[in-house]
Every structure is written in structure tokens, then in C-alpha cells.
N, C-alpha and C positions, 0 to 999 in steps of 0.2 A: 504494500500500500504506500503510495506517495502522498504525503499529507503535510501541508504547512498551515497550521492554524493561525488565524489572525489574532490581533491583540484582543484580549478579553474586554468585553463591554462595547465592542464596535457595533454601532447601529447603522446599517447601510441599506438603502432601498434598492440598490442596483442588483440585477440578477446575477446568478453564479456564472462566471466566465467559462466558456466551453473548454478552454485550454488549461485551466487551473487543475492541478492534480488533486487538490483538496481545498475546499472553501467552506466558509460559514456565512450565511446571510441572515440577518435579523432585521426586523423593523419594529418601531415603537408599538405597532398595533398587535404584536404577538405572533409574528411569523418567524420561524427558525428553520434554517436549512444547513445540513452537514452533507458534504459530497466528497466521495473518495473514488480514486481510480484503483481498482483491484486487479491483480494479475491472474484472474480466473474468468472463465466464461460466465455470461449472465445466467445461463442454464444451471451451472454448478452452484453459483451463489444463491439462486432462488431455491434450488433443491435443498440446500443447507437450512434455509429458513423454514422449510416445510417439515423438518424432522422434529420429533418430540422433545429433544433436549435443547433446542436452539434458544428458547426463551430463557431458560435457566442460565445458559452460557452468556446471555446478554446483560444480566443483572450485575452491576458492579458490586464487588464484595464489601465495599464500605457502605452501601445502601441497605438499610434495614427493611428489605422487601422480600416477601415470600409469596411464591405462586401457590395458591391454595386450591384452585380448581381450574381445569381446562376442559372444554367440550370440543373435541375435534382438533383441527390444526389451525390454518390461517385462511381457510375458505370462507366465503360469504356466510354470515350467520354464526360461525364458530365464536366462542366466547372465552375470556380469561378473567379470573378474579384474583387480584393481588391484595395482599395485606401488608401494611407498613405502618410506621410510626412517624408522626410529625411532632418532634419533641417528645413529650410524655403521652401524647394523644394517639391511640390506635385508630387507624382508618382503613377502609376498604376501597378498592378501585375496580370497578366493573367495566370491562372493555369488550366491544364486539368488533369482529373483523368484517370489513366491507371492501368494495372496490377491487375484488380479486380478479386478476388477469394472469393466467398461468404463465410463468416465466418472465413476467413483466412487473407486476406490482400487487400490493395489497395494502389495506389501511387498518389502523386501530382507532376506533371511535369510542370515546367515553360515553357510557350510559349512566354511570353514577360514580362520582368521585370528587377529588379535591378541587378540580378546575370548573370554571363556569362552562367552558366547552374545550374539547381537545380532539384534534384529528391528526393522526400521525400516518403519513404516506411513505411507504417504502417503494422506490421505483428503480428498476434496473434497465440499463441501456448499453448495448455493445458500443465499442469505440466507433465513431462515425466512419463510414466507408469500410467497415469490417463485417464479415458474416456473423450470424448469431452465435456460431461456435467459436468465435475468436477468443484468444486467451486473455483478453483484458475487457473489463466492463466498468461502467460508472454505477456506483450505488449512491443514490440520492435519498436522504431521509428528510422530509419536510414536515414541520409541525405547525399547525394553526391552532392557537390556544388563546384563552382569555382567563384571567384570574378573577376570582370572586371579588365583589365589592369594588369593581372598577369605577372611576379611574384612580381612587385612592391607593388600591393595592398595587397598581402599576408603578406609581411613584415610589412606593415603599419596597416592594418585593420583586419587581421585574428583573432588576440587575442580578439578584441572587438566583432567580430561575435560570437566567441566561448562563451564568457561571456553572451552575449544576449541570445544565445541558451540555456545555462544552466538555466538562470532565467526563460525563457519561458517554457521549458519542465518540470521543477520542478512545476511551476504553473499549467500547463495543466494536468499533471497526478494527482495532488492533487484535482483539480476541478472534474476531471473524477470520482475519487473515491467518492467524496462528493455527486455528482449527482446520481450516481448509488446507493449509500446508501439510499438517500432520496426516489428514485423511488422504491427500494425494500421495504422500510418501509411502503410506502403508496400504494402498489400494490393492496390492497383490494378495492381501488376506481375504478379499471378498467380504461377504457379510458374515460376521461372527455372531455366535450365540454365547453370551458371557453371563455367568451367575456371579453376583457380588454380595458378599457379606459385609456388614458395617456400612450399608448403603445410605444410611441416614446420618453418618458422621461427616466430618469436614472433608476428608479425602473422598469418601464413598459417594457423596452427593455430586461433587464436581466430576468424578470419573464417570459416573452413570450418564450425566448430561453430555460429556464429551463423546462417549461411545455412541449414544443415541443420535447425536448430531451428525455422526458419520454413517448413519443407517444401520448400525449394529443393534441386534436385539439384546436387551438387558433384562435379566431376571434377578429379583432381589431375594436373598435368603432372609426370611422374616421369622423371628422368634415367636413361638406360641407359648403362652403362660409366662409368669414372672414379670418383673418390673419393666422389661423392655417393651411389653405389649401396651403399657400405659403411656408411652411416649406419644406426643401429638404428631400426627402425620397428615400431610395434605391429602385431599381426596384423590388427587392424581397418583400419589405414591401408593395409597391403599388399593387403588384399582389396577395398578400395574402388575404385570406377571410376577409371581412370587413362589418361593418354595418354603414350606413350613419346616422348621427345625427347632430343637431345644437341646443344645449341647450339654447342659447340666444334667439332663435326663437321658442323654444318649439317643435322642430321637431325631430322625431326619426322613424326609420323603425321598427315598432312594430312587424310585422310578422317575421322578421329575428331573433327576440329574443326568439321565441317559441322553446321549447325543449332543451334549454341549461342546462348544469349541474350547472353552477355558473356564476356570473358576478363579476369582480373585477374592482372597480371604483377608479382610481388613478389620474384622470385629475383635473387640477386646475391651475389658474394663478400663476406663480412663485412668491414666497414670497419676494425675494430679488432683483427682476429684476428692479424695479423702486422705486423712493422715495414714502413714504406713505402719499401722499396728500389725502385729503378727497375723491377725485374722485378715486384715486387708491385703497384706502381702500374699497370703494364700489365695485370696479371691482373685487378685491380679494374675497369679500364676495359673490357677485353674481355668480362668476365662480364656486364656490363650492356648494352653496345652490340650484341654479337653475338646475344645472346638476344632482345633487343628487335627487332632487324632481322629475325631469322628469324621471329618471331611475326607482325610487321606485314606482311611480304611474303607469308607463307603465308596469312594471313587475307584479304589483298587478292585472292587468286586463287580463293577459295572460291565455290561456286555459292550456298551459303546462309551468308554470313558473319555473325558476331555483330553486333548493333547497336552494341556498346560495347567498347572496349578501354581498360582502366585500367592505367596503368604507374606504378610507384613512381619517385619522384625525391626531392629533398631541398631544404631551405631553403639548403643550401650553394650552390645556384644563384646566390644574390645576393652571394656573397663575404662579406666581413666589414667591420665598422666604419662602416656607413652610419648617418646620424643618426636618421632616422625609421623606424618599423616598415615592412618591405617589404610591398608589395602585389604582386599578380600582374603589374602593369604596371611594377614596378621593374626597371631594366635588369640584365642579368647582370653578375656581378662577375668578379674574376680569382682565380687560384690553381688548384691541382689539383682541388679538389672542385667549384668553380664550372665549370671547363672540362669536367669529367667529366659534371656534371649537364646542361650544354648539349648535349653529344654524345649523352647518354642519351635526352633528350627528342627530339632531331632524328632518332633512329633509328626512330621510329614513323611517319615521314612517309608511308610506303607505305600504311599503314592509313587515315590521314586522307585521302589522295588518293583512296582507294577509297570514300569516303563513310561510313566507320566513325567514330562519335563517339569521340574520343580524349581521355582525361583524364590529366594528369600530377599525381600526388600529391606535392607538395612538403612532405615530412614533416619535422616537428621531432623532437626526442628523444622516442621513444615509451616511456612509463613502465610498467614491470611488474616485480615482484620475480622473475619467471621469466627475465628476460633484459635485455640492453641496459644503459644507464647506471645505472639504479636498482639492478639486481642487483649491479653491481660496487661501488657505494657503500655498500650496506646493511651489510656486515660491518664496515666502517671506522667508520661512524656509530654502529652498535649498540654498539661498544666505547668510544664517547666520543671517538674520534680524528678525527671529521669536522670540516670547516671549508671556507672558500672556497678556490677554486683561484687561486693568485697573489693579486692584490689584490681579486678578486671583483667588479670593476666591469663585466665583460662581461655582456651581456644574453643570456638563454637562451630559445629557443622550444621548448616542450615540449607533449606531449599525452598523456592517459591512454590505455592500450590500449583501454579501453571506447569512448572517443570516436574513436580511430583507426579501429576496425572499424565503428563507427557511421557515420562519415563516408564510408567506402567503400560501405557499404550505401546511404547517401543518394545517393552519386554514381551508383550503379547504377540507382537508381529515379528520378532527376531528369534528364529528357531535356534540359532547358535548360542543364544544367551541362556545360561542355566546356573544353578547354585546361588551362592550369596552375591548380591549386587549392592554396592554402596549408593544410595539415592541421596546424594548431597550435591551442593553447588561446588564448582571448582575453587571458588574464593573462600579461604579459611581466614577468619578474623579473630582477634582476641575479643573478649567481651567488652573491653574498653573501646576498641575501634567500632564494634558493632553498635554500642550505645551512642557514640559520637555520630555515626552515620544516620541513625534514626533521628537524633536530635536535629541534625543538619537538614534532613528531608522535611521535618515538621517545622523547621525554623524556630526551634526552641533550645534553650540551654540544656545540656545533658552532663552536668558536672557534679551532681549530688550522689555520692556513692551510697549504696545500701550496705551497712556494716554486716559482717558475717554473723555476729551474735544475734542481730535482729532477724536475719533470714532464718537462722536455726530456731529461733523462738517461735516464728510463724509457721514454718514448714517442717520442722524437725531436722535433726542432724543428718540422718541417712538420706532423706530427699535432697537436702542441700548438697551433700557430697557427691551424689550420683546423678543429679539432674541440674540444679541451678548453678553449681560451681564446678561441674565436671569438666575436666580438660579432655575433650574428645575430638581431635582433628581427624578427618577421614577424607580419602581421595576417591573421586568418581571415575578413575581411569578406566576401569572395566566397562563402565557405561559409555564413556567416550570412545574407547577402542571398538565397541560394537556398533558405532555409527550414530549415537545419539548426539544431537546438536542442542545445546542449552538455549532457551529463549532469554533467560535472565541469569547469566553467570556472575554478575556483580550485584552486591547487595543494594547499592543506591538505586540502580535502575529497577530492581525488583520492587523495592519499597515505593518508588514513585508510581509504578504501574498499579500496584495493589491498593494504594491510597488515593490515586487520582491526582497526584501533585506533580506537575511537570514544568511550570513556569512561575515567575515571581508573583503573578496575580492569583495563583491557586493558593488555597489555604485548606488546612485539614478541617473538613466539615463532616463529622460522623453522621 
């Protein structure tokens, strides 16, 4: 995508120039246009928008928006209901699709929501004098809207709306190109049938949407009974294909696993959810080992087993304090997390013995404002209270959510890849450098250290030693050697993308 955004707040009535690779047009009356030249055919881009996961891929991670119901796709009369928060106020947004012309355009029209009116037109056009199958096309997204309580609201809030739209569409068009590039790179796989456990978690939700946007069929492993069943799910998630299982009771619908292309196992009790009492440590261990054993042993008995089983693990496998960045050949370390990761990976032995290609994802800290470490740190850093943990000398292995799901997609499609794989970014930073980078992106000071004694008082000594203050540098060389190309190898660019902060006029607006 070639895109040169104008200065924020520009209000120009002139139409988008035909030769501009990317332009924004706004007028005081509430018309907004974002236009990009994409290196894909109009047919390819339109087909992506028709896929089930496209809407979820378009929602920026910093926006508190949830798709709670969809009827159909983007054809005329199909509808979407979104739930979001405006400050402390929960709101719903009901949108109906209109103006559908296959391969050319569709519209989102507000039926009920926060605007006085809203019409969002998506229009695709091949490059002039090029055939419809040309490898480049223009994607134009035009919004005609009016704020409630006009004209007062226009004076007060219109500039804020324009800035939010600039951030959102810059993100949307970048993700669109990233996804289409991945789908094109792995098109040799054809249409895959993939079952995903932990599909309601941070990584699982994003992975399911990515796979679905590429036309792959996703089935969710859904727990029956227990606390997992009480978790709020969207109507779309509830209605999507699923396989019932209960690892704690050793129950799974074996027949439903027949004929799958692959299984991606991401489920497990959250590491930081509760203090690490002996009982909680056993819960963490059991949730990973029992579920992995159940899956591996069941898959090994199938008449048509999947070709691939991908199981989450962690760089905690290597322990802490080793001098050089760990590779997949680095010996296992010691401590609770290292021993849990070793048992976790060993639990998939039955699948490997049955000839299934097994991959262990040794994940670093996955970054997204929707969850995990970054979500917890953002409020503190946004208020100017951020800084290094303890002396900040420990090294951190991290990866953006985009690259985490991209690496899993790559692992699904790369038959030569097997065994442990470090899923981390190439850039290894000390915690002090990591904190300074986040502060710089947010334009906030990041100089207030969190003393070790305070961290241990809040999180406990073991969790501090093995998580918050662990020195765990890891190298993704195996991933790179297998052909994976990182979208965000540097932390600063990853944070700017994830937070929608790219120029001096952007500000962190959760």
C-alpha cells in the first residue's frame, strides 16, 4: 500500500486526486474519504471483505469495540451489531449493509447508534486502463456522517472524530495489506480446516479472524461444564462451528476431529490471573498438561488425523539468566515455569509418535492493548508513572500480536517446520530500553522505577523472579530461516501500529 496521509485536521473540499497513492478528504459538513492504492486485484480485495473474519480484523485493538452479532456477510440487508464504550457509557451500534455490487462496492448504514446518521461506502476500482484482474486497485472508503446535537457538536467534537478516523483507517488499510500478503504467500495450502482451542483468548480470537479472512474454515474447541462455559461470548462465536470438550474430565468429541487439516492448541489457565499458591501452580500445570495429552492421544487414534498439531509453550522453557539469546537447541532451565513448559511440550508425545507434525510455540510476551502485559502497563505509562521494573537490566523477549498470529499461520503452511519454535521478535531489549520506548511512543516520561520489594509485595516473589524480572532473551532464527518475514521486528514500530500513534498530532486515546 502506498499511502501518504495529510496533516491531521485538514478540511478540504477538493476531490481525491486520481494520481495520489493515498489521500484523505474531509469537509466541515461531515464527509470523510480515505483512499489507498493496493497491490492486489479488486476481485481479491473484495473477496477478503466478504469473509467472516474481515470485520474483526478491521477493528483497531485500542478501540473498545466488540462484534456481538452478525447476520450474513456484506450483502444487501445483512446486519452487524457492535458494542462499545464511550467513556464509562456502554453503547450499541446497529449497522445494515446496503448498496452491494459484487466486486465493486458495499455500504454500512447506521440504523441505530451514536451518530445522527452514518453511511460508510467501500468502493473498489482497478487502476485506470487496467483489466479487472490487474494486480493493483484503488480502495476508497467514504463516510457521510452527522453528529448528534449539530451544529454545537460539530464545533466541539468534529476534530476529535476526524482524528479517530485517521488513526482507524490508517490501521485498517495496513492490516488489509498485511493479511492479503500472508494469504497470497500461503495460497499453496488451499482451504484449510483448522480447530482452535483458546479461541476466545487474545491470540485465539485474532488467529481465528485471520484464518477466516483467508477463506479457511475454523472450528472452535469449546469447553462444556465448568467456569469456562460462563464466559460471555458473542452470538456469532456461539453459532460458529465448535467441538465440545472438557479436558479436566477427559472428554472430547473425537468424531468431530476427523478430517481436519490442523489443530492449534492455545488454551490454558492465565499465568497472571491469581497468586501462585501451591494449589494455583497445580491448576496452571494441569490446565496445560491434561488438555494437551487429551488432544494428542485423541488425534493419534483418528482414522483421518490432522497433518499438524501446534501447541503453545513459552520462552520460560529456558529458565532465566543465560548469557546468550536462547535458540531452540538451548537446554531447558529450572524453576516452575521452565518445568511446566517441559511437561507441557512432553504431553504431545502421542501425536508425534503417530506421525503428526508437532510444533511447540515458545512464545515471548505477546503485545496488544487488548490484553497481556501491554494492556496492564498502558494506564500507568499514559499517566506518566511508567518506568523500568527494578533496575531494568533484565532482557525481554516480546512479539506483536500481528506477528504472533502471522507466525502461527506460517507454521501451519510450512511443512518443514517442526519441534520447538521461538515466537519472538528479532529485537531483544532490556526492560529499561523497553520502558523508554513505550514512554517515547506515548510521549510520556518513563523514569519512575518500580522497586523490587514493591513488585514482590504485589505479585509474590516467585512470579516476580520468573515473569516480571526474568532475564529471558530468545532468538527467532529458526522462524526466520524457515522463511518467515516479520511485519514488526522493532518495538517502536510495533507499538505505534498497535496504539495508532504515528505522527506528532496523534495522541494515545484509549
